[in-house]
PLY file of the C-alpha trace (Angstrom):
ply
format ascii 1.0
element vertex 192
property float x
property float y
property float z
element edge 191
property int vertex1
property int vertex2
end_header
42.40 -19.47 -69.61
41.23 -16.43 -67.54
41.53 -16.41 -63.76
38.69 -17.78 -61.59
39.86 -15.76 -58.68
38.55 -12.49 -57.30
40.60 -10.58 -54.70
39.18 -8.91 -51.70
41.64 -6.58 -49.92
40.40 -6.03 -46.34
41.47 -2.37 -45.63
38.54 -0.73 -43.83
39.90 -0.33 -40.31
40.99 2.74 -38.40
44.13 1.11 -37.28
43.87 2.44 -33.83
46.96 0.73 -32.55
48.92 1.63 -35.54
47.94 5.49 -35.15
46.23 5.79 -38.47
44.09 3.71 -41.04
46.60 1.23 -42.41
45.45 1.78 -45.94
47.26 5.04 -45.54
50.45 3.50 -44.10
53.70 4.56 -45.58
52.01 6.98 -47.92
49.93 4.21 -49.42
52.81 1.71 -49.99
51.02 -1.05 -48.11
47.90 -0.54 -50.23
50.07 -0.75 -53.43
51.93 -3.85 -52.25
48.74 -5.62 -51.13
47.10 -4.74 -54.40
50.02 -5.96 -56.48
50.03 -9.24 -54.47
46.45 -9.91 -55.71
46.72 -8.67 -59.18
49.99 -10.29 -60.02
49.46 -13.39 -57.80
46.38 -14.53 -59.90
43.27 -12.50 -59.38
41.15 -11.49 -62.38
39.68 -8.58 -60.30
40.60 -6.94 -57.19
38.09 -5.19 -54.71
39.18 -3.02 -51.85
37.16 -2.84 -48.67
37.53 0.72 -47.48
35.83 2.44 -44.44
37.76 4.64 -42.05
39.77 6.15 -44.97
39.08 6.35 -48.60
42.24 7.25 -50.46
42.58 7.09 -54.26
42.98 3.42 -55.09
45.39 1.67 -57.48
44.41 1.30 -61.18
42.34 -1.79 -61.96
40.62 -2.04 -58.48
37.08 -1.35 -57.45
36.20 0.05 -54.10
33.70 -1.57 -51.71
33.01 1.09 -49.20
31.88 -0.58 -45.88
29.52 1.73 -43.93
29.62 -0.61 -40.96
33.44 -0.68 -40.69
33.21 0.46 -37.01
31.64 -2.93 -36.19
34.85 -4.71 -36.70
36.43 -7.14 -39.08
33.46 -9.46 -39.21
31.33 -6.69 -40.52
33.84 -5.82 -43.10
34.36 -9.29 -44.31
30.62 -9.80 -44.40
29.90 -6.64 -46.45
32.87 -7.45 -48.77
31.81 -10.92 -49.52
28.14 -10.02 -49.83
28.87 -7.30 -52.30
31.18 -9.46 -54.44
28.59 -12.25 -54.21
25.88 -9.86 -55.54
28.18 -8.57 -58.40
28.91 -12.13 -59.53
25.64 -13.99 -58.70
24.69 -14.63 -62.26
28.29 -15.28 -63.45
30.01 -18.64 -62.78
33.09 -17.42 -64.33
34.68 -16.76 -60.95
34.40 -19.32 -58.18
37.02 -18.31 -55.70
37.66 -15.47 -53.37
40.88 -14.40 -52.20
40.84 -12.64 -48.77
44.03 -10.65 -47.99
44.78 -8.04 -45.36
46.37 -4.49 -45.85
48.80 -5.14 -42.93
50.97 -7.97 -43.99
53.37 -6.02 -46.28
55.89 -8.74 -46.78
53.37 -11.02 -48.38
53.88 -10.96 -52.20
52.50 -12.44 -55.34
54.58 -15.55 -55.10
52.68 -16.47 -51.86
49.23 -16.25 -53.61
50.56 -18.00 -56.61
51.51 -21.02 -54.45
48.13 -20.98 -52.82
46.42 -20.96 -56.15
48.61 -23.80 -57.36
47.34 -25.95 -54.41
43.77 -24.81 -54.12
41.25 -27.74 -54.90
38.59 -25.49 -56.38
35.06 -24.10 -55.48
34.54 -26.71 -52.72
37.87 -25.88 -51.01
39.39 -23.47 -48.60
43.23 -22.83 -48.75
45.14 -20.61 -46.38
48.73 -19.58 -46.23
50.77 -20.84 -43.30
53.85 -19.15 -42.18
56.22 -21.60 -39.92
53.10 -23.50 -39.25
51.03 -20.50 -38.28
47.91 -19.57 -40.34
47.72 -16.24 -41.95
46.77 -14.60 -45.22
45.86 -14.74 -47.90
42.99 -17.14 -47.65
41.12 -18.65 -50.69
37.47 -19.44 -50.18
35.77 -21.50 -52.85
32.30 -20.56 -53.99
30.55 -23.39 -52.07
31.50 -21.63 -48.86
30.42 -18.16 -49.74
26.84 -18.45 -48.49
27.54 -20.49 -45.36
30.48 -18.03 -44.45
28.00 -15.11 -44.81
25.51 -16.93 -42.54
28.11 -17.66 -40.07
29.29 -13.95 -39.99
25.68 -12.80 -39.58
25.34 -15.16 -36.54
28.28 -13.58 -34.65
26.66 -10.65 -33.14
25.08 -9.50 -36.44
28.52 -9.43 -38.16
30.03 -7.42 -35.32
33.40 -9.15 -34.58
37.13 -8.72 -34.82
37.43 -12.33 -35.58
36.61 -12.06 -39.28
36.18 -15.50 -40.78
38.18 -17.37 -38.09
35.33 -19.06 -36.42
34.14 -20.33 -39.88
37.71 -21.56 -40.83
38.12 -23.39 -37.47
35.14 -25.38 -38.17
36.13 -26.47 -41.68
38.85 -28.63 -43.41
41.15 -25.92 -44.46
44.18 -26.88 -46.74
47.23 -25.02 -45.18
50.04 -24.24 -47.59
53.48 -23.53 -45.92
54.77 -20.16 -47.34
57.32 -19.24 -44.67
60.13 -19.69 -47.08
58.40 -16.69 -49.07
57.48 -14.28 -46.30
57.00 -13.87 -42.52
53.14 -13.20 -43.01
53.33 -10.93 -39.98
50.51 -8.67 -39.19
51.95 -5.27 -38.32
49.71 -3.63 -35.65
52.21 -1.01 -34.34
54.39 1.58 -36.08
57.99 0.68 -36.12
57.47 -3.15 -35.96
0 1
1 2
2 3
3 4
4 5
5 6
6 7
7 8
8 9
9 10
10 11
11 12
12 13
13 14
14 15
15 16
16 17
17 18
18 19
19 20
20 21
21 22
22 23
23 24
24 25
25 26
26 27
27 28
28 29
29 30
30 31
31 32
32 33
33 34
34 35
35 36
36 37
37 38
38 39
39 40
40 41
41 42
42 43
43 44
44 45
45 46
46 47
47 48
48 49
49 50
50 51
51 52
52 53
53 54
54 55
55 56
56 57
57 58
58 59
59 60
60 61
61 62
62 63
63 64
64 65
65 66
66 67
67 68
68 69
69 70
70 71
71 72
72 73
73 74
74 75
75 76
76 77
77 78
78 79
79 80
80 81
81 82
82 83
83 84
84 85
85 86
86 87
87 88
88 89
89 90
90 91
91 92
92 93
93 94
94 95
95 96
96 97
97 98
98 99
99 100
100 101
101 102
102 103
103 104
104 105
105 106
106 107
107 108
108 109
109 110
110 111
111 112
112 113
113 114
114 115
115 116
116 117
117 118
118 119
119 120
120 121
121 122
122 123
123 124
124 125
125 126
126 127
127 128
128 129
129 130
130 131
131 132
132 133
133 134
134 135
135 136
136 137
137 138
138 139
139 140
140 141
141 142
142 143
143 144
144 145
145 146
146 147
147 148
148 149
149 150
150 151
151 152
152 153
153 154
154 155
155 156
156 157
157 158
158 159
159 160
160 161
161 162
162 163
163 164
164 165
165 166
166 167
167 168
168 169
169 170
170 171
171 172
172 173
173 174
174 175
175 176
176 177
177 178
178 179
179 180
180 181
181 182
182 183
183 184
184 185
185 186
186 187
187 188
188 189
189 190
190 191
């Protein structure tokens, strides 16, 4: 049975604290790792949201260039989900989006596979937890795509560093503990 999951890798930022766009980190190793997490973890297709940098992308991925990336993560999440929604609007073959971040390099395919195994379907939201702390990836069922887009638009026209955090706080999100598989730590500074 084909996968009903589409992956979106959020990699548009400038990485100001890191000193360079994280999509370029370690000569693209983070990009390759995050892409492999989505592809090998269960996504039928992987879209990569780019912005500050546009390096060559791994095979089997599609670029979603976010013109408004400077407005923050909220704008990137909004643009990426809107683009994927438009691409799949007449196709109910895929009904779950997986949002993943470029700066969690120890998160591997086993984490996503565990989330997918627990995800209740298009009406649900499932999020990885690490020692009880929410992190990425996050699976968002199709029933939430339009309400999430509306929520992101309301937050200063999509200009926010919070991404989907506000929307997730107001919903019943299934947390799946993955601390035995990864730390899920966001790397914001080099050498961390």
